[in-house]
C-alpha positions in Angstrom: 86.8 191.7 7.5 87.6 194.4 10.7 89.0 193.6 13.7 88.6 196.6 16.1 90.8 196.9 19.7 89.2 199.2 21.6 90.6 200.4 25.1 87.0 200.3 27.6 87.1 203.1 29.4 85.8 202.1 33.3 81.6 202.5 33.8 81.0 201.6 29.7 79.0 199.3 29.5 80.1 196.5 27.0 77.5 196.7 25.0 75.3 198.3 21.9 71.8 199.0 22.9 71.8 202.5 25.6 72.0 202.1 28.5 69.6 203.6 31.3 72.6 205.4 33.8 75.9 205.0 31.8 77.5 205.0 28.4 78.4 202.4 26.2 80.3 201.3 23.4 78.1 202.8 20.6 79.1 206.5 22.4 82.4 205.9 21.4 82.0 203.6 18.5 80.0 204.8 15.3 81.1 202.0 13.2 78.9 200.0 11.7 77.5 195.8 11.9 80.4 195.5 14.5 80.1 193.7 17.9 82.4 193.4 20.9 83.8 189.2 21.0 83.1 188.7 24.3 82.3 191.7 27.8 84.1 193.0 30.3 81.7 194.8 33.6 81.0 198.3 33.8 83.5 198.9 36.5 86.7 196.8 34.6 88.8 198.8 32.1 91.0 197.8 28.8 91.5 195.7 26.0 88.0 194.8 23.8 87.9 192.7 20.5 85.2 194.1 18.2 84.7 192.0 14.6 81.6 192.4 12.1 83.4 188.7 11.7 80.7 186.0 13.2 83.3 183.0 12.7 85.9 185.2 14.2 83.5 186.5 17.2 83.3 182.7 17.7 87.2 182.2 18.1 88.0 184.6 20.3 84.7 184.4 22.5 84.0 181.3 23.2 85.7 179.3 26.0 86.3 176.5 23.6 89.0 178.5 21.9 90.3 178.8 25.9 91.9 182.1 24.0 93.9 183.8 26.9 92.7 186.4 28.8 95.5 189.0 31.2 94.3 191.2 33.6 96.7 193.6 34.9 94.8 194.0 38.7 95.6 196.5 41.5 95.2 194.5 44.9 94.7 195.8 48.6 97.6 194.3 50.2 100.7 192.8 49.9 100.3 189.2 49.4 102.5 186.1 50.2 103.5 183.9 48.2 100.7 181.8 49.8 98.6 183.9 47.7 99.9 184.0 44.5 100.9 180.2 44.7 96.8 179.6 45.9 95.2 181.9 43.0 97.7 180.8 40.3 96.0 176.8 41.0 92.3 175.7 41.1 91.0 177.8 43.5 87.2 176.9 45.5 85.0 180.5 44.4 82.1 177.7 45.6 80.0 178.0 42.4 82.6 176.9 40.3 86.2 175.1 40.6 89.0 177.6 38.5 90.9 175.9 36.2 95.5 176.5 36.8 96.4 179.5 35.7 99.2 182.4 35.8 99.8 184.7 38.4 102.9 187.2 38.8 103.6 189.9 41.3 104.8 193.9 39.2 104.9 196.5 38.8 102.6 198.9 37.3 103.1 199.3 33.9 104.2 203.1 32.4 101.5 203.1 29.6 98.6 202.2 32.2 96.4 206.0 32.7 95.5 207.0 35.8 91.9 205.8 36.5 88.7 208.7 36.4 87.9 208.3 39.1 90.9 207.2 41.1 90.7 203.7 43.1 91.0 204.8 46.9 94.4 204.7 48.4 93.9 204.0 52.1 97.5 205.2 53.9 97.9 202.9 55.8 97.0 199.3 53.8 99.5 199.9 51.2 98.4 197.7 47.4 100.1 195.4 45.0 99.8 194.6 40.8 99.3 191.7 39.7 99.9 190.2 36.0 97.0 187.6 35.5 96.4 185.6 32.8 93.3 183.5 32.4 92.4 180.5 29.6 88.5 181.2 31.0 86.5 183.8 32.1 83.7 183.4 34.5 81.3 186.9 35.7 83.6 188.4 38.2 86.0 185.4 38.8 88.9 187.6 38.5 87.7 190.0 41.3 86.1 187.1 43.2 89.6 184.8 42.6 91.6 187.9 44.2 88.8 188.1 47.1 89.2 184.5 47.8 92.5 184.9 49.0 92.5 188.3 51.1 93.1 190.8 48.4 90.5 192.7 47.0 90.8 194.5 43.6 91.0 198.1 43.4 91.0 198.0 39.7 90.6 195.8 37.0 92.4 196.4 33.4 92.3 193.3 30.6 95.3 194.1 28.7 95.6 191.1 26.6 93.4 189.1 24.8 95.6 186.9 23.2 97.9 188.1 20.5 96.3 191.6 20.8 97.7 194.0 23.8 97.4 197.5 25.0 100.8 197.5 25.7 102.1 196.6 21.9 98.9 199.1 21.2 98.4 201.9 23.7 95.2 203.3 23.4 94.1 205.4 26.3 90.2 204.9 28.0 87.7 205.8 24.3 90.3 205.2 21.9 90.0 202.2 19.4 92.8 201.4 16.3 91.9 198.7 12.8 94.1 196.4 12.2 94.3 194.8 9.6 93.8 190.9 9.9 
């Protein structure tokens, strides 16, 4: 059984099949028979797990198993205590209400790589970093949550899935490591 930790670069599609305009996982991983256990949007970066084991893939990615996923989120603005509280509680996003989650105001980790291209910087509007840990993962959920409380997402990096993290396996974008299972 193979378990691959991959640091998905910005603008790479979370698929092996060809895409009209963007690179895909196939441009970075030439390992036959592996499949992603979950997805990341093209404009999100960070940890993806890939495996050749269907049961493991299901356990990692299926919402019934509630595998915690941590995202590092650079937001526009300085978060208030009220905004952090609102993010951590069930939040009505219109088509669904989020589950409670863990939210912390953090400093950017020292292992974080610069994004290419860089995010837009505004001299008159501060930016801050949050660590958000969810046990669900609906489409564009983190971006929608931060926007709903007035903190638009500038950069989104998944840093951990369950016990696997980029902090303990520092990989640059496009790099991967195979773990023994």
